[in-house]
C-alpha positions as CSV (number, residue, x, y, z in Angstrom):
1,M,0.0,0.0,0.0
2,W,1.4,3.4,-1.0
3,K,0.9,6.6,1.1
4,T,1.4,10.0,-0.5
5,F,1.8,13.2,1.6
6,Y,1.8,16.8,0.3
7,I,3.5,19.5,2.3
8,K,2.3,23.1,1.3
9,P,4.9,25.9,0.7
10,N,3.9,27.6,4.0
11,E,4.1,24.3,6.0
12,I,6.6,21.9,7.5
13,G,5.9,18.3,8.4
14,I,7.1,15.7,10.8
15,L,7.1,12.1,9.6
16,Y,6.1,9.4,12.0
17,H,6.1,5.6,11.6
18,R,4.0,3.8,14.2
19,S,4.2,7.0,16.3
20,D,8.0,7.0,16.1
21,F,9.7,10.2,14.9
22,K,11.5,9.7,11.6
23,K,12.4,13.1,10.1
24,I,11.4,16.6,9.2
25,L,9.7,17.1,5.8
26,Q,10.1,20.3,3.9
27,P,7.4,21.5,1.5
28,G,6.8,19.0,-1.3
29,T,5.2,15.6,-2.2
30,Y,6.3,12.4,-0.5
31,T,5.3,8.8,-1.0
32,Y,5.9,5.9,1.3
33,I,5.1,2.1,1.2
34,G,3.0,0.8,4.0
35,R,0.0,1.9,6.0
36,H,1.7,2.9,9.2
37,W,3.2,6.2,7.9
38,Q,1.7,9.5,9.0
39,V,2.7,13.1,8.7
40,K,1.8,16.0,11.1
41,T,2.0,19.4,9.4
42,Y,2.5,22.8,11.0
43,D,1.6,26.2,9.6
44,L,4.8,28.3,9.4
45,N,2.7,31.4,9.8
46,Q,2.4,30.3,13.4
47,P,6.2,30.1,14.1
48,E,5.9,28.4,17.5
49,A,6.4,24.6,17.1
50,K,4.0,23.0,19.4
51,I,5.4,19.5,19.1
52,E,4.2,16.6,21.3
53,N,6.9,15.0,23.4
54,L,9.3,17.8,22.5
55,E,11.6,17.2,25.5
56,L,12.0,13.5,24.6
57,L,12.6,14.3,20.9
58,L,15.3,16.9,21.7
59,R,17.0,14.4,23.9
60,D,17.0,11.6,21.3
61,R,17.1,13.5,18.0
62,G,18.3,16.9,19.2
63,S,21.0,17.5,16.5
64,E,18.5,16.9,13.7
65,L,15.7,18.9,15.2
66,Q,17.8,22.0,16.0
67,Q,18.6,22.3,12.3
68,H,14.9,23.3,11.9
69,L,14.1,24.7,15.3
70,I,15.2,27.5,17.6
71,V,14.8,26.0,21.1
72,V,14.3,28.4,24.1
73,R,14.8,26.8,27.5
74,T,14.5,28.9,30.7
75,A,15.6,27.8,34.2
76,Y,13.9,28.7,37.4
77,N,15.8,32.0,37.6
78,Q,15.4,32.9,33.9
79,A,12.9,34.5,31.6
80,A,13.1,35.1,27.9
81,L,11.9,37.4,25.1
82,V,11.3,36.0,21.6
83,R,10.9,38.2,18.6
84,L,8.7,36.7,15.9
85,G,9.0,39.0,13.0
86,Q,7.4,42.2,14.2
87,N,5.9,40.7,17.3
88,W,7.3,39.7,20.7
89,M,6.4,37.1,23.2
90,S,7.7,36.5,26.8
91,I,8.6,33.1,28.3
92,A,8.3,32.5,32.0
93,P,10.9,30.6,34.1
94,N,11.1,26.8,33.8
95,Q,9.7,26.7,30.3
96,L,10.7,24.8,27.1
97,R,9.5,26.4,23.8
98,A,10.5,25.8,20.2
99,F,10.1,27.9,17.1
100,W,10.5,27.0,13.4
101,R,13.5,28.5,11.5
102,G,13.5,30.1,8.2
103,F,9.9,31.2,7.3
104,I,9.5,34.0,9.9
105,E,12.6,35.6,11.4
106,V,12.9,34.4,15.0
107,E,15.2,35.9,17.7
108,S,15.4,34.9,21.3
109,H,17.0,36.5,24.4
110,V,17.3,34.9,27.8
111,F,17.7,37.0,31.0
112,N,19.0,36.0,34.4
113,L,16.4,37.3,36.9
114,E,18.8,36.9,39.8
115,E,21.2,39.4,38.3
116,S,18.5,41.9,37.5
117,L,14.7,42.1,37.0
118,E,15.1,45.1,34.8
119,L,14.7,44.7,31.0
120,P,17.6,46.4,29.2
121,T,16.8,49.8,27.6
122,E,17.1,48.6,24.0
123,F,14.4,46.0,24.6
124,V,12.1,48.4,26.4
125,Q,11.9,50.5,23.3
126,Q,11.3,47.5,21.0
127,V,8.4,46.1,23.1
128,R,6.8,49.5,23.7
129,G,3.0,49.3,23.2
130,I,3.0,45.4,23.3
131,A,1.4,43.7,26.3
132,L,3.6,40.8,27.5
133,N,2.8,38.4,30.3
134,G,5.1,38.6,33.3
135,L,6.5,42.0,32.3
136,K,5.5,45.3,34.0
137,K,6.2,48.6,32.3
138,F,6.5,52.0,33.9
139,Q,6.6,55.5,32.5
140,I,8.1,58.2,34.7
141,S,7.5,61.8,33.6
142,E,10.2,64.5,33.9
143,S,8.6,66.0,37.0
144,E,8.7,62.8,38.9
145,I,11.0,60.3,40.7
146,G,10.0,56.7,40.8
147,L,10.7,54.4,43.8
148,L,11.0,50.8,42.7
149,Y,9.7,48.1,45.2
150,V,10.2,44.4,44.9
151,Q,8.2,42.3,47.3
152,N,7.3,45.6,49.0
153,N,11.0,46.3,49.7
154,F,12.6,49.4,48.3
155,V,15.2,48.7,45.6
156,R,16.3,51.9,44.0
157,P,15.1,55.2,42.6
158,L,14.2,55.6,39.0
159,E,14.9,58.8,37.0
160,P,12.4,60.0,34.3
161,G,12.1,57.5,31.4
162,E,10.7,54.2,30.4
163,Y,11.3,51.0,32.3
164,A,10.2,47.4,32.2
165,F,10.7,44.7,34.9
166,W,10.1,41.0,35.1
167,S,7.4,40.1,37.5
168,Q,7.0,36.5,36.9
169,D,7.4,35.2,40.5
170,K,7.9,38.5,42.4
171,D,5.7,41.5,43.1
172,V,7.2,44.5,41.4
173,S,5.6,47.9,42.0
174,L,6.4,51.6,41.5
175,R,5.6,54.6,43.6
176,T,6.0,57.9,41.9
177,L,6.8,61.1,43.8
178,S,6.5,64.6,42.4
179,R,9.7,66.6,42.2
180,I,7.7,69.8,42.0
181,V,6.4,69.3,45.6
182,P,9.3,69.7,48.0
183,N,7.7,67.6,50.7
184,P,5.9,64.7,49.1
185,S,4.6,61.8,51.2
186,F,7.6,59.5,51.2
187,P,6.5,55.9,51.9
188,L,8.0,54.5,55.2
189,E,10.3,57.4,55.7
190,D,12.1,55.9,58.7
191,V,12.9,52.8,56.7
192,L,14.4,54.9,53.8
193,I,16.5,56.9,56.3
194,E,17.8,53.9,58.1
195,K,18.1,51.2,55.4
196,H,18.9,53.3,52.3
197,P,21.3,56.1,53.2
198,D,22.7,56.3,49.6
199,F,19.3,57.2,48.2
200,V,18.7,59.7,51.0
201,A,22.1,61.3,50.6
202,A,21.7,61.7,46.8
203,Y,18.1,63.0,46.7
204,C,16.8,64.1,50.1
205,E,17.3,66.3,53.0
206,V,16.6,64.8,56.5
207,V,15.1,67.4,58.9
208,Q,15.2,66.3,62.5
209,S,14.2,68.2,65.7
210,L,15.3,67.5,69.2
211,T,13.0,67.4,72.3
212,Y,13.3,71.2,72.8
213,Q,13.3,72.3,69.2
214,V,10.9,73.2,66.5
215,A,12.0,73.1,62.8
216,I,10.6,75.4,60.2
217,V,11.2,74.2,56.6
218,R,11.0,76.6,53.7
219,Y,11.2,76.2,50.0
220,Q,11.9,79.2,47.8
221,G,11.2,81.4,50.8
222,K,7.8,79.9,51.5
223,V,7.0,77.8,54.6
224,I,6.1,74.3,53.6
225,S,6.3,72.4,56.9
226,I,6.6,72.9,60.7
227,L,8.2,70.0,62.6
228,P,7.3,69.6,66.3
229,P,9.9,68.4,68.8
230,C,11.3,64.8,68.4
231,D,10.2,64.5,64.8
232,R,12.0,63.6,61.6
233,K,10.9,64.0,58.0
234,L,12.3,63.7,54.5
235,F,12.3,66.5,51.9
236,W,13.8,66.8,48.5
237,K,17.1,68.6,48.4
238,G,17.0,72.4,48.1
239,V,14.9,73.2,51.2
240,E,15.9,75.7,53.9
241,V,15.7,74.7,57.6
242,E,15.4,77.0,60.6
243,T,15.7,75.3,64.0
244,I,14.2,77.2,67.0
245,D,15.0,76.5,70.6
246,I,11.7,76.6,72.6
247,S,13.0,75.3,75.9
248,T,13.2,78.8,77.6
249,D,10.9,81.1,75.6
250,A,8.0,79.8,73.6
251,K,6.9,83.2,72.3
252,L,7.4,83.9,68.6
253,P,9.4,86.9,67.6
254,S,7.6,89.6,65.6
255,R,9.1,88.4,62.3
256,L,7.7,84.9,62.7
257,V,4.4,86.3,63.8
258,A,4.2,88.3,60.6
259,E,5.2,85.2,58.5
260,L,3.3,82.4,60.2
261,V,0.2,84.3,61.5
262,S,-0.3,87.4,59.5
263,G,1.1,86.1,56.3
264,K,-0.5,83.9,53.6
265,P,-3.6,82.0,54.5
266,E,-2.0,78.6,53.6
267,T,0.9,79.4,55.9
268,L,-1.6,80.1,58.8
269,A,-3.4,76.9,58.1
270,L,-0.1,75.0,58.3
271,S,0.9,76.6,61.6
272,R,-2.5,76.8,63.3
273,N,-2.1,73.4,65.1
274,S,1.4,74.3,66.3
275,L,0.6,77.8,67.7
276,H,-1.5,79.5,70.4
277,I,-2.5,82.7,68.7
278,R,-4.2,85.6,70.4
279,E,-4.9,89.2,69.1
280,V,-5.3,91.9,71.7
281,P,-7.4,94.8,70.3
282,T,-6.7,98.5,71.0
283,Q,-7.8,99.7,74.4
284,H,-7.6,96.1,75.7
285,L,-5.1,94.3,77.9
286,G,-4.3,90.5,77.9
287,L,-3.0,88.2,80.6
288,L,-0.8,85.2,79.7
289,Y,-0.8,82.0,81.7
290,I,1.6,79.2,81.0
291,N,0.8,75.8,82.7
292,Q,-1.8,77.7,84.8
293,E,0.8,80.2,86.1
294,Y,0.6,83.9,85.4
295,Q,3.5,85.1,83.2
296,S,2.9,88.6,81.8
297,Q,0.5,91.2,80.5
298,L,-0.1,91.5,76.8
299,Q,-0.3,94.9,75.1
300,A,-2.4,95.6,72.0
301,G,-1.2,93.6,69.0
302,M,-0.9,90.0,67.6
303,H,0.8,87.5,69.8
304,A,1.7,83.8,69.3
305,W,3.5,81.0,71.2
306,W,4.6,77.5,70.4
307,L,2.2,74.9,72.0
308,F,4.5,72.0,72.3
309,G,5.1,70.8,75.9
310,R,3.1,73.4,77.7
311,S,-0.5,74.6,78.1
312,L,-1.2,78.2,77.4
313,Q,-4.2,80.4,78.3
314,T,-4.8,84.0,77.5
315,E,-7.6,86.3,78.7
316,I,-8.5,89.7,77.2
317,F,-9.9,92.5,79.2
318,D,-11.6,95.6,77.8
319,L,-10.2,98.7,79.5
320,R,-12.8,101.0,78.1
321,Y,-15.9,102.4,80.0
322,S,-18.7,99.8,80.1
323,T,-22.2,99.9,81.3
324,L,-24.2,97.3,83.2
325,E,-28.0,97.2,83.3
326,V,-29.8,95.9,86.4
327,S,-33.4,95.8,85.2
328,G,-36.8,94.7,86.6
329,Q,-35.9,94.6,90.3
330,D,-39.0,94.1,92.4
331,I,-38.4,95.7,95.9
332,L,-40.6,96.7,98.8
333,S,-40.2,100.2,100.2
334,K,-40.0,100.9,103.9
335,D,-43.8,101.5,104.0
336,K,-44.4,98.1,102.2
337,V,-45.1,99.6,98.7
338,P,-44.0,97.2,95.9
339,L,-41.8,99.0,93.4
340,R,-40.0,97.9,90.3
341,L,-36.7,99.7,89.6
342,N,-34.2,99.8,86.7
343,L,-30.6,100.8,87.5
344,T,-27.6,101.6,85.2
345,A,-24.0,101.5,86.4
346,G,-20.9,102.6,84.4
347,Y,-17.5,101.0,85.3
348,R,-14.0,100.3,83.9
349,I,-11.3,97.7,84.8
350,L,-8.2,99.4,86.1
351,D,-6.2,96.3,87.2
352,P,-7.1,93.2,85.2
353,L,-4.7,90.9,87.1
354,R,-6.4,91.8,90.5
355,A,-9.8,91.4,88.9
356,K,-8.9,88.0,87.4
357,N,-7.3,86.7,90.6
358,G,-10.2,87.9,92.9
359,L,-13.2,87.2,90.7
360,S,-14.2,84.3,88.6
361,D,-16.9,86.4,86.7
362,I,-16.6,90.2,86.9
363,T,-20.0,91.0,85.3
364,T,-21.9,88.5,87.5
365,Y,-20.2,89.9,90.7
366,L,-21.0,93.5,89.8
367,Y,-24.6,92.6,88.9
368,K,-25.2,90.9,92.3
369,E,-23.6,93.6,94.3
370,L,-25.7,96.3,92.6
371,Q,-28.8,94.2,93.3
372,F,-27.9,94.1,97.0
373,A,-27.1,97.8,97.1
374,L,-30.3,98.7,95.4
375,R,-32.5,96.6,97.7
376,G,-30.8,98.0,100.7
377,A,-31.2,101.6,99.6
378,V,-34.9,101.2,98.7
379,G,-35.8,99.1,101.7
380,E,-34.7,101.9,104.1
381,R,-36.9,104.6,102.6
382,T,-40.6,105.3,102.3
383,L,-42.3,105.9,99.0
384,D,-42.6,109.6,99.6
385,A,-38.9,109.8,100.4
386,L,-38.0,107.9,97.3
387,L,-40.1,110.1,95.1
388,E,-38.9,113.3,96.6
389,D,-35.2,112.4,96.3
390,K,-34.2,109.7,93.8
391,G,-30.6,111.0,94.0
392,A,-30.4,109.5,97.5
393,I,-30.7,106.0,96.1
394,D,-27.9,106.8,93.5
395,S,-25.6,108.0,96.3
396,S,-26.3,105.1,98.5
397,V,-25.7,102.5,95.8
398,S,-22.6,104.2,94.5
399,E,-21.0,104.4,97.9
400,Y,-21.8,100.7,98.5
401,I,-20.5,99.4,95.2
402,R,-17.3,101.4,95.2
403,S,-16.4,100.0,98.6
404,K,-17.0,96.5,97.2
405,T,-15.0,96.8,93.9
406,A,-12.0,98.9,95.1
407,D,-10.1,95.7,96.2
408,Y,-10.5,94.1,92.8
409,G,-9.1,96.9,90.6
410,I,-12.5,98.0,89.3
411,E,-13.7,101.6,89.2
412,V,-17.4,102.4,89.2
413,D,-17.8,105.8,87.6
414,S,-21.6,106.3,87.8
415,V,-24.7,104.8,89.2
416,G,-28.2,106.0,88.4
417,V,-31.8,104.8,88.9
418,K,-33.5,105.1,85.5
419,D,-37.0,104.2,86.4
420,I,-39.2,103.7,89.4
421,I,-42.4,101.9,88.3
422,L,-45.4,102.0,90.7
423,P,-48.2,99.4,90.8
424,G,-51.4,100.5,89.0
425,E,-53.5,101.2,92.1
426,I,-50.7,103.3,93.6
427,K,-50.5,105.3,90.4
428,T,-54.3,106.0,90.6
429,I,-54.1,107.3,94.2
430,L,-51.1,109.5,93.4
431,S,-52.9,110.9,90.4
432,K,-55.8,111.9,92.5
433,V,-53.6,113.5,95.1
434,V,-51.8,115.5,92.4
435,E,-55.1,116.5,90.8
436,A,-56.5,117.7,94.1
437,E,-53.3,119.7,94.8
438,K,-53.3,121.3,91.4
439,A,-57.0,122.2,91.7
440,A,-56.4,123.9,95.0
441,Q,-53.5,125.8,93.5
442,A,-55.7,126.8,90.6
443,N,-58.4,128.2,92.9
444,G,-55.8,130.2,94.8
445,V,-54.4,131.7,91.7
446,R,-57.9,132.5,90.4
447,R,-58.8,134.4,93.6
448,R,-55.6,136.4,93.5
449,E,-56.2,137.4,89.9
450,E,-59.8,138.5,90.6
451,T,-58.7,140.6,93.6
452,A,-56.0,142.2,91.5
453,A,-58.4,143.0,88.7
454,T,-60.9,144.6,91.1
455,R,-58.3,146.7,92.7
456,S,-57.1,147.8,89.2
457,M,-60.6,148.8,88.2
458,L,-61.1,150.8,91.4
459,N,-57.9,152.7,90.9
460,T,-58.9,153.5,87.3
461,A,-62.3,154.8,88.4
462,K,-60.6,157.1,90.9
463,V,-58.3,158.5,88.3
464,M,-61.2,159.2,85.9
465,E,-63.3,160.8,88.6
466,D,-60.7,163.4,89.2
467,N,-59.5,163.8,85.5
468,P,-62.1,164.5,82.7
469,V,-59.3,164.0,80.1
470,A,-58.6,160.5,81.3
471,L,-62.3,159.8,81.1
472,R,-62.4,161.0,77.5
473,L,-59.4,158.8,76.6
474,K,-61.2,155.8,78.0
475,E,-64.2,156.7,75.9
476,L,-62.1,156.8,72.8
477,E,-60.6,153.4,73.6
478,V,-64.1,151.9,73.9
479,L,-65.1,153.5,70.6
480,E,-62.0,152.0,68.9
481,R,-63.0,148.5,70.1
482,I,-66.5,149.0,68.8
483,A,-65.2,150.3,65.4
484,E,-63.1,147.2,64.9
485,K,-66.3,145.1,64.8
486,I,-68.3,147.3,62.4
487,E,-67.7,147.2,58.7
488,K,-69.0,150.8,57.9
489,I,-69.5,153.9,60.1
490,Q,-71.4,157.0,59.0
491,V,-70.7,160.1,61.2
492,N,-73.4,162.8,61.5
493,G,-72.6,165.8,63.6
494,S,-69.5,166.4,65.5
495,L,-67.3,163.7,67.3
496,D,-68.3,165.3,70.6
497,S,-72.0,164.8,70.1
498,I,-71.4,161.2,69.1
499,L,-69.5,160.5,72.2
500,T,-72.1,162.3,74.3
501,E,-75.0,160.4,72.8
502,L,-73.2,157.1,73.1
503,I,-72.3,157.7,76.7
504,R,-75.9,158.7,77.4
505,I,-77.3,155.6,75.6
506,N,-74.9,153.3,77.5
507,R,-76.0,154.8,80.7
């Protein structure tokens, strides 16, 4: 029995007899006698030779097979790249792969992973844009620095550029840090400082403060960080560091107050948690306490202190004249008349320290003492006495409150009762009393006026009786008043006859 096999131009075949490898067949026609011959063909457009029992065949017929195959074998610590024309493929460790020679150009490269996981630069450029199993690629921009980690352990920094690393059996990762930001968040800073001094020396500045120090870090003249005592932090090279001893004096000098407190808002936000800041307005005075102990007075202006290792407290006192209203006080007078009074007092603080040390609440103290003084002054006087002399209450209260506040550095300038409010029935009674008094006064005035008018008329009559000219003038005056009320007057006869007739008629 004859068997004929045809191998196409783009194929290659392997001849088997009873499943035993015999030889490689190139494109063409082949005829063999017997029925136990068989040929397995492979498409050379797929250059990888996926041959069964390849390991056994290479051992027994290796010299013959390698004339037609490129064999790539990787050990446990190796990986490989194979170029298949314009394409690339990666081969993991402990692999055996074969590729046909001649039809598509095949090129293989084996890499020792124990020496380096990094793919050489010339290969990185060739496999750009191609996804390969077991190979991680990283792109680092010109404004960044990369930190390479293998199995979560820092290996080395990576400058801007393209990189590829084998990650077949190890976790390879990259953490990028901006070079534009001078204080990025370095991962595990203490580990970098202790375990990788070469990297730190080449790229970083280590800023460390002692137990009694604060460090201010600036970049291009701008504050970027404030380190509390006993702290350590990494920065890129190029920063400026100012170390301040706060063991004896925690107050910031005026230049730092202007920079950290009154400067840019972002700087204030950065320093707020590190400072105790207090502004004392004009006409005010501040008291400073450190660890609950009085330290000094604070004049008007902006003040700031470092918080670390101490507790700070400041209290501000207004030195200007202030008023206090004591309103709605219901008090019984000496004659048991219920009254409601409103009192106003003006005061100023002369010695804030004495006031603070002696009083827990100045306003409450003044209010209560004014209440007591007002009740005492009203309770000792009758209603009539209070209404006749309200100034007596002011004097009594003023004398009392000044004696109480003198020891606390408080000056009470003025005290005055604004209102004395009477109950409704008392108001009605007083209104009637006032009305009766005014009516009596009006009657007296009326009688005096009538007596004066009668006496005046009597005197006038006596003058006219003895003086005819005066009588005639009086007559003319009466005529004038009558003429004012008459629209038209017609005179017949002489003026003397008119007056005579008029006088006669009136009589």
